[in-house]
VEXDREN-2710 file (C-alpha; in Angstrom, 1 decimal):
% VEXDREN-2710
k/r/px/py/pz
1/MET/238.1/192.3/-26.3
2/THR/236.9/189.7/-28.5
3/ASP/238.7/188.2/-30.2
4/HIS/238.5/186.5/-27.4
5/HIS/241.9/186.2/-26.1
6/HIS/242.0/187.4/-22.6
7/THR/244.0/184.8/-21.0
8/GLN/247.1/183.8/-22.7
9/PRO/250.6/185.2/-23.4
10/ARG/250.7/187.8/-26.1
11/SER/252.1/185.5/-28.8
12/ALA/250.0/182.4/-28.1
13/GLU/246.7/183.0/-29.8
14/GLY/247.7/184.1/-33.2
15/PRO/245.9/186.9/-35.1
16/SER/242.6/188.0/-33.7
17/ARG/240.1/190.7/-34.1
18/ARG/242.2/192.9/-31.8
19/MET/245.6/191.9/-33.1
20/LEU/246.1/195.2/-34.8
21/LEU/249.8/195.2/-34.6
22/ALA/250.8/192.0/-36.4
23/TRP/250.6/193.4/-39.9
24/GLY/253.4/191.2/-41.0
25/SER/251.2/188.2/-40.6
26/ALA/249.8/186.7/-43.8
27/ALA/246.5/186.5/-42.0
28/LEU/245.9/190.2/-42.3
29/VAL/246.3/190.8/-46.0
30/ALA/246.0/194.3/-47.3
31/GLY/243.4/194.5/-50.1
32/SER/243.5/196.2/-53.5
33/VAL/240.3/198.2/-53.1
34/GLY/240.8/201.8/-52.0
35/LEU/239.5/203.2/-48.7
36/GLY/237.8/206.3/-50.0
37/ALA/234.6/207.9/-48.8
38/ALA/231.7/205.4/-48.4
39/PRO/228.9/205.6/-50.9
40/ALA/225.8/207.4/-50.0
41/VAL/223.0/205.2/-48.6
42/ALA/219.5/205.6/-47.6
43/ALA/219.2/205.9/-43.8
44/PRO/216.3/204.3/-41.9
45/ALA/213.1/206.4/-42.1
46/SER/213.2/206.8/-38.3
47/PRO/215.4/205.6/-35.5
48/GLY/214.6/202.0/-34.8
49/ASN/212.2/202.1/-37.7
50/GLY/209.3/200.9/-35.7
51/ARG/210.2/198.3/-33.0
52/GLY/213.1/200.0/-31.3
53/SER/213.3/203.6/-30.2
54/ALA/216.2/205.6/-29.0
55/LYS/216.3/206.3/-25.4
56/ASP/217.2/209.8/-24.1
57/PRO/219.8/211.3/-24.3
58/VAL/220.7/209.9/-27.8
59/SER/219.3/212.0/-30.7
60/ALA/217.4/210.5/-33.6
61/ALA/219.9/212.0/-36.0
62/SER/222.7/210.2/-34.3
63/ILE/220.9/206.8/-34.5
64/THR/220.1/207.4/-38.2
65/ALA/223.7/208.3/-39.0
66/ALA/225.0/205.3/-37.2
67/TYR/222.7/203.0/-39.2
68/ALA/223.8/204.8/-42.4
69/PHE/227.4/204.0/-41.5
70/LEU/226.7/200.3/-41.1
71/ALA/224.8/200.3/-44.4
72/ALA/227.6/202.1/-46.2
73/ARG/230.2/199.6/-44.9
74/HIS/227.9/196.8/-46.0
75/ASP/227.7/198.2/-49.5
76/GLN/231.4/198.9/-50.0
77/TYR/232.0/195.7/-51.9
78/GLY/228.5/194.9/-53.3
79/THR/224.8/195.8/-53.1
80/GLY/221.4/194.1/-52.9
81/SER/221.4/190.4/-52.4
82/THR/225.1/189.9/-53.3
83/LEU/227.0/188.0/-50.6
84/ARG/229.5/190.4/-49.1
85/LEU/231.2/191.5/-45.9
86/PRO/231.7/194.9/-44.4
87/GLN/235.2/196.2/-43.7
88/SER/235.6/196.4/-39.9
89/TYR/237.7/199.5/-39.6
90/ASP/238.3/202.5/-41.9
91/GLY/240.1/205.8/-41.8
92/GLY/243.0/207.0/-39.7
93/PHE/245.7/204.4/-39.0
94/PHE/243.9/201.8/-41.0
95/ALA/243.7/203.9/-44.1
96/SER/247.4/204.4/-43.9
97/ILE/248.2/200.6/-44.0
98/GLY/245.5/199.5/-46.6
99/PHE/243.5/197.5/-44.0
100/VAL/240.4/195.7/-45.3
101/SER/239.7/192.8/-43.0
102/SER/236.2/191.9/-41.9
103/PHE/236.0/190.3/-38.4
104/THR/233.4/187.7/-37.7
105/TYR/232.7/189.2/-34.2
106/ASP/232.0/192.6/-35.8
107/ASN/229.7/191.1/-38.4
108/ALA/227.7/189.3/-35.7
109/LEU/227.3/192.5/-33.9
110/THR/226.2/194.3/-37.1
111/ILE/223.5/191.6/-37.6
112/LEU/222.3/192.1/-34.1
113/ALA/222.2/195.9/-34.4
114/TRP/220.1/195.6/-37.5
115/LEU/217.7/193.2/-35.7
116/ALA/217.5/195.8/-32.9
117/SER/216.2/198.4/-35.3
118/GLY/213.0/196.4/-36.1
119/GLY/213.0/197.7/-39.6
120/SER/212.3/195.7/-42.8
121/ALA/215.3/197.2/-44.6
122/GLU/217.6/196.4/-41.7
123/LEU/216.2/192.8/-41.5
124/ALA/217.0/192.3/-45.2
125/ARG/220.5/193.4/-44.6
126/ALA/220.8/191.1/-41.6
127/ARG/219.8/188.2/-43.8
128/VAL/222.3/189.0/-46.5
129/LEU/225.2/189.4/-44.0
130/ALA/224.1/186.2/-42.2
131/ASP/223.9/184.3/-45.5
132/THR/227.4/185.5/-46.2
133/LEU/228.7/184.1/-42.9
134/LEU/226.8/180.8/-43.5
135/TYR/228.6/180.6/-46.9
136/ALA/231.9/181.0/-45.0
137/GLN/230.9/178.2/-42.6
138/ASP/229.7/175.9/-45.3
139/ASN/232.7/176.4/-47.5
140/ASP/235.4/176.4/-44.9
141/PRO/238.5/174.3/-45.9
142/VAL/238.2/172.2/-42.8
143/GLY/234.4/172.0/-43.0
144/ASP/233.6/171.1/-39.4
145/GLY/231.3/173.9/-38.6
146/ARG/233.9/176.5/-37.6
147/THR/234.1/180.1/-38.7
148/ARG/237.3/182.1/-38.8
149/ALA/238.3/185.2/-36.9
150/SER/238.3/187.3/-40.1
151/TYR/237.8/187.3/-43.8
152/GLN/238.9/189.5/-46.6
153/PRO/236.0/191.2/-48.4
154/ASP/237.8/192.1/-51.6
155/PRO/236.6/189.7/-52.9
156/PHE/235.1/187.6/-50.2
157/ILE/234.4/184.7/-52.6
158/THR/237.5/183.7/-54.6
159/ARG/237.5/182.2/-58.1
160/ASP/237.4/178.7/-56.9
161/GLY/234.3/179.5/-54.7
162/SER/236.1/179.4/-51.4
163/PRO/235.9/182.3/-48.9
164/GLN/239.0/184.4/-48.6
165/ILE/240.2/183.9/-45.1
166/GLY/242.0/186.7/-43.3
167/SER/242.9/185.5/-39.8
168/PRO/242.4/181.7/-39.7
169/ALA/242.0/181.3/-35.9
170/ALA/238.8/179.7/-34.7
171/ASN/238.4/181.4/-31.4
172/THR/235.6/180.0/-29.2
173/GLY/234.0/183.3/-28.4
174/ASN/233.7/184.2/-32.1
175/GLN/231.8/180.9/-32.7
176/ALA/229.4/181.8/-30.0
177/TRP/228.8/185.3/-31.3
178/PHE/228.2/183.9/-34.8
179/GLY/225.8/181.5/-33.2
180/MET/224.0/184.2/-31.2
181/ALA/223.4/186.2/-34.4
182/MET/222.1/183.1/-36.2
183/ALA/219.8/182.2/-33.2
184/GLN/218.4/185.7/-33.0
185/LEU/217.8/185.8/-36.7
186/PHE/216.1/182.4/-36.6
187/GLN/213.9/183.6/-33.8
188/ARG/212.9/186.6/-36.0
189/THR/212.4/184.8/-39.3
190/ARG/212.0/181.0/-38.5
191/GLU/214.2/180.3/-41.5
192/GLN/215.8/176.9/-40.8
193/ARG/219.2/177.7/-42.4
194/TYR/220.0/180.1/-39.5
195/LEU/219.2/177.5/-36.9
196/ARG/221.3/174.9/-38.7
197/GLY/224.2/177.3/-38.8
198/ALA/223.8/178.0/-35.1
199/LEU/223.7/174.3/-34.2
200/ARG/226.8/173.5/-36.3
201/SER/228.7/176.2/-34.4
202/ALA/227.4/175.0/-31.0
203/THR/228.4/171.4/-31.8
204/TRP/231.9/172.6/-32.8
205/ILE/232.2/174.4/-29.5
206/GLN/231.0/171.4/-27.5
207/GLU/233.1/168.9/-29.3
208/LYS/236.3/170.9/-29.6
209/THR/236.5/173.0/-26.5
210/LEU/234.7/171.5/-23.5
211/ASP/237.1/170.8/-20.6
212/GLU/235.7/169.1/-17.5
213/GLN/239.0/167.5/-16.5
214/ARG/241.0/170.6/-15.5
215/LEU/238.9/172.4/-12.9
216/PRO/237.0/174.7/-12.9
217/ALA/235.1/173.1/-15.7
218/GLY/234.4/175.2/-18.7
219/TYR/235.2/175.8/-22.4
220/THR/238.7/176.5/-23.7
221/GLY/239.8/179.1/-26.2
222/GLY/239.3/177.3/-29.5
223/ARG/241.9/176.5/-32.1
224/SER/244.7/178.4/-33.8
225/GLY/245.0/179.0/-37.5
226/ASP/247.2/175.9/-37.6
227/ASP/244.4/173.9/-35.9
228/ILE/246.3/173.6/-32.6
229/ALA/244.0/173.7/-29.5
230/PHE/244.2/176.7/-27.2
231/THR/244.3/175.3/-23.6
232/PHE/243.4/178.4/-21.6
233/LYS/239.8/179.1/-20.5
234/ALA/238.6/182.7/-21.0
235/THR/235.8/184.1/-18.9
236/GLU/234.6/186.1/-21.8
237/HIS/234.2/183.0/-24.0
238/ASN/232.2/181.2/-21.3
239/ILE/229.9/184.2/-21.0
240/ASP/229.3/184.1/-24.7
241/ILE/228.8/180.3/-24.7
242/GLY/226.4/180.4/-21.8
243/ALA/224.2/183.0/-23.5
244/PHE/224.4/181.2/-26.9
245/PHE/223.5/177.8/-25.5
246/THR/220.7/179.3/-23.4
247/MET/219.2/180.7/-26.7
248/LEU/219.5/177.3/-28.3
249/ALA/217.7/175.6/-25.4
250/ARG/214.8/178.0/-26.0
251/VAL/214.6/177.8/-29.8
252/THR/215.1/174.0/-30.0
253/GLY/213.3/172.9/-26.7
254/ASP/216.4/170.7/-26.1
255/ARG/217.4/170.9/-22.5
256/VAL/220.8/169.6/-23.2
257/TRP/221.8/173.1/-24.3
258/ALA/220.6/174.5/-21.0
259/GLN/222.8/172.0/-19.1
260/ARG/225.8/173.0/-21.3
261/ALA/225.1/176.6/-20.6
262/ASP/225.2/175.9/-16.9
263/ILE/228.8/174.6/-17.4
264/ALA/229.8/177.8/-19.1
265/PHE/228.1/180.1/-16.5
266/GLY/229.5/177.9/-13.7
267/PHE/233.0/178.8/-14.9
268/VAL/232.1/182.5/-14.8
269/ARG/230.9/182.1/-11.2
270/ALA/234.2/180.4/-10.4
271/MET/236.0/183.4/-11.7
272/TYR/234.0/185.8/-9.5
273/ASP/236.0/187.4/-6.7
274/ASP/233.6/187.8/-3.8
275/ALA/235.9/190.1/-1.9
276/THR/236.0/192.8/-4.6
277/GLY/233.1/192.0/-7.0
278/LYS/235.4/191.8/-10.0
279/ILE/235.6/188.8/-12.3
280/TRP/239.0/187.4/-13.2
281/THR/240.0/187.1/-16.8
282/GLY/240.1/183.3/-16.9
283/THR/242.8/180.8/-16.6
284/THR/246.4/180.4/-17.9
285/GLU/247.2/177.7/-20.4
286/ASP/247.1/175.0/-17.7
287/GLY/243.3/175.5/-17.6
288/SER/243.1/176.0/-13.8
289/THR/245.5/178.8/-12.6
290/ILE/243.6/182.1/-12.5
291/ASN/244.9/184.8/-14.8
292/ARG/244.7/188.0/-12.8
293/PHE/246.1/190.6/-15.2
294/PRO/245.0/192.5/-17.2
295/LEU/241.4/192.8/-16.1
296/PRO/239.2/193.8/-19.0
297/ALA/236.0/195.7/-18.8
298/ASP/233.8/193.6/-21.0
299/VAL/234.0/190.5/-18.8
300/GLN/232.5/192.5/-16.0
301/THR/229.6/194.1/-18.0
302/TRP/228.9/191.1/-20.2
303/ALA/228.4/188.8/-17.2
304/SER/225.7/191.1/-15.9
305/LEU/224.0/191.4/-19.4
306/ALA/224.2/187.7/-20.1
307/THR/222.9/186.3/-16.8
308/GLY/221.0/189.0/-15.0
309/ASP/222.6/187.7/-11.9
310/PRO/222.5/190.4/-9.2
311/ARG/226.0/189.5/-8.0
312/TYR/227.4/190.9/-11.2
313/ARG/226.1/194.3/-10.5
314/ARG/229.2/194.6/-8.3
315/SER/231.3/193.7/-11.3
316/VAL/229.7/196.6/-13.3
317/SER/230.4/198.9/-10.3
318/TRP/234.1/197.7/-10.5
319/VAL/234.3/199.0/-14.0
320/VAL/232.9/202.4/-12.9
321/ASP/235.3/202.6/-10.0
322/ASN/238.4/201.4/-11.8
323/LEU/238.1/201.9/-15.5
324/LEU/236.1/205.0/-16.0
325/VAL/238.4/207.6/-17.7
326/THR/238.3/211.0/-19.2
327/ASP/240.3/211.8/-22.3
328/GLY/239.9/215.4/-23.4
329/ALA/236.2/215.9/-24.2
330/PHE/235.3/212.2/-23.8
331/THR/234.3/210.2/-20.8
332/GLY/233.9/206.4/-20.8
333/SER/235.3/203.0/-20.1
334/SER/238.8/202.1/-20.9
335/TYR/239.6/198.6/-22.2
336/SER/241.3/197.2/-19.1
337/ASN/243.4/198.2/-16.1
338/ALA/246.5/197.9/-18.2
339/ASP/245.9/201.4/-19.7
340/VAL/243.4/203.9/-18.3
341/SER/244.5/206.8/-20.5
342/LYS/241.9/206.6/-23.3
343/VAL/238.2/205.8/-23.8
344/TRP/237.3/202.5/-25.5
345/PHE/233.9/203.5/-27.0
346/GLU/232.7/199.9/-27.5
347/GLY/233.3/199.4/-23.8
348/SER/231.4/202.6/-23.0
349/ALA/228.4/201.1/-24.8
350/HIS/228.7/197.9/-22.9
351/LEU/228.7/199.8/-19.7
352/ALA/225.8/202.0/-20.7
353/LEU/223.7/199.0/-21.7
354/ALA/224.5/197.2/-18.5
355/LEU/223.4/200.2/-16.5
356/GLY/220.3/200.6/-18.5
357/GLN/219.3/196.9/-18.3
358/SER/219.7/196.9/-14.5
359/ARG/218.0/200.3/-14.2
360/ARG/221.0/201.7/-12.3
361/ASP/222.7/205.1/-12.4
362/ARG/220.7/206.5/-15.3
363/GLY/222.8/209.7/-15.0
364/LEU/226.0/207.9/-15.8
365/ARG/224.4/206.0/-18.6
366/ALA/223.4/209.4/-20.1
367/VAL/227.0/210.7/-19.7
368/LEU/228.3/207.6/-21.5
369/LEU/225.9/207.8/-24.4
370/THR/226.2/211.5/-24.8
371/SER/230.0/211.1/-25.0
372/ILE/229.8/208.4/-27.6
373/GLU/227.4/210.6/-29.6
374/ALA/229.8/213.5/-29.4
375/ALA/232.6/211.2/-30.6
376/GLN/230.6/210.4/-33.7
377/THR/231.2/213.9/-35.0
378/THR/234.1/215.3/-33.1
379/ALA/236.6/212.5/-32.2
380/LEU/239.9/212.1/-34.1
381/ASN/239.1/210.7/-37.6
382/ALA/235.3/210.8/-37.0
383/ASP/233.3/210.6/-40.2
384/GLY/230.0/211.9/-38.7
385/ARG/228.3/208.5/-38.8
386/GLY/230.4/205.7/-37.4
387/ILE/231.9/205.4/-33.9
388/VAL/235.6/205.3/-33.6
389/ALA/237.1/202.5/-31.6
390/ALA/239.2/204.7/-29.2
391/SER/239.3/208.3/-28.2
392/ASN/242.9/208.5/-29.4
393/ASP/245.4/206.2/-31.1
394/GLY/247.3/203.7/-29.1
395/LEU/244.9/202.4/-26.4
396/ASP/246.8/199.4/-25.0
397/THR/244.6/196.4/-24.2
398/GLY/247.2/194.7/-22.1
399/PHE/246.9/191.6/-24.4
400/GLY/249.4/192.7/-27.0
401/ASP/247.0/194.8/-29.1
402/LEU/246.3/198.5/-29.6
403/TYR/243.0/200.3/-30.4
404/TYR/243.0/203.3/-32.7
405/ALA/240.7/206.3/-33.3
406/ALA/239.1/204.9/-36.5
407/PRO/235.5/204.3/-37.4
408/HIS/234.6/200.8/-36.4
409/THR/231.5/198.6/-37.3
410/GLY/231.7/196.8/-33.9
411/ALA/231.8/200.0/-31.8
412/THR/229.0/201.5/-33.9
413/ALA/226.8/198.3/-33.6
414/TRP/227.3/198.3/-29.8
415/TYR/226.4/202.0/-29.6
416/LEU/223.2/201.4/-31.4
417/MET/222.2/198.5/-29.1
418/ALA/223.0/200.5/-26.1
419/ALA/221.1/203.5/-27.3
420/LEU/218.1/201.3/-28.1
421/ASP/218.5/199.5/-24.7
422/HIS/218.7/196.2/-26.7
423/ASN/220.5/193.3/-25.0
424/PRO/222.0/191.0/-27.6
425/PHE/222.8/188.2/-25.0
426/VAL/219.0/187.6/-24.4
427/LEU/216.9/185.9/-27.0
428/GLN/214.4/188.5/-28.2
429/ARG/210.7/188.0/-28.6
430/LYS/209.4/187.1/-32.1
END
């Protein structure tokens, strides 16, 4: 889901990564740059380019093509060391409306997918994209360490030097994904600017969103574009925060971050339904009442990936039993139990990775990855490189948003990490 919204009424959060209907909002400004074919780029010499390697049944050609897609999107508005952001969606519905926004969540995933490759060229791209996000953090008009849900890449830096903000909401989960990308990049490079950015984001989360008064204790949803606090607590956000703070505890040696991670993961445990194995979405705006519908897939799979807790294997099984769908030639996870008519390919990658990490049902993992690879070339609006967000237009999340069959940086990044069996929630070795 991210941007991270799972728990509130449809109109409460404001524009988010998944708010793909609210085109009248000034937050999602259509850009002036055309959405033609992406420029040709050099693909990695080999899948994973050394450190990572594709796991069967994914082909080397598919991995190479997916990395080429991310590189092409990255180079759409600049090349080399130029600070720039990749457009999140292209083609299909988005081409028809002149969409150019770049979502922070998708950019964090792109950094993590490049790190998963292990290649020097991909590491260089990860640095440039991370430096661009750090620029956004450092030059934000509020200047308190937050990043925004999306930015406009055309141009990203305006004439006065400020970043061009698309959706101004500061959703808590996005801050955590930004932080995870920075922590992983610091772990790889030991460059202090990435750790500083991660710590600024973590401090913002701690100071702006911690709620220990309204039980269960946890972290709330962040702040709107008008800087109004969201009062709900999302399970997804708390999973992200728990993973991020655990990384910070390791890279800094400061146990306070582990204690704070325990608060976030404690909220996740409070949302676990022992009778069925599923995990509830979070709370309503009162911060305590459980929100029971819709039930998204990623909460279930991410809890398993972020914690390794055996209890959440049942949550992964809940996705298989309740959200696995077939739409034409494609089989995979839908977004939530609000609409099980179409495949959400990002969610299929989440599920495939969760199955791979727990060494469970390798056959289903193969089915999921094979289906995503097929979608790369045969799905509606496929470009042969990127992964489309949904198997057909109009997948209803249940949170007031729709997904479309359009190539998507986030779905492509998740596919690469699933194919490489790379868990972004866990700090990687140097």
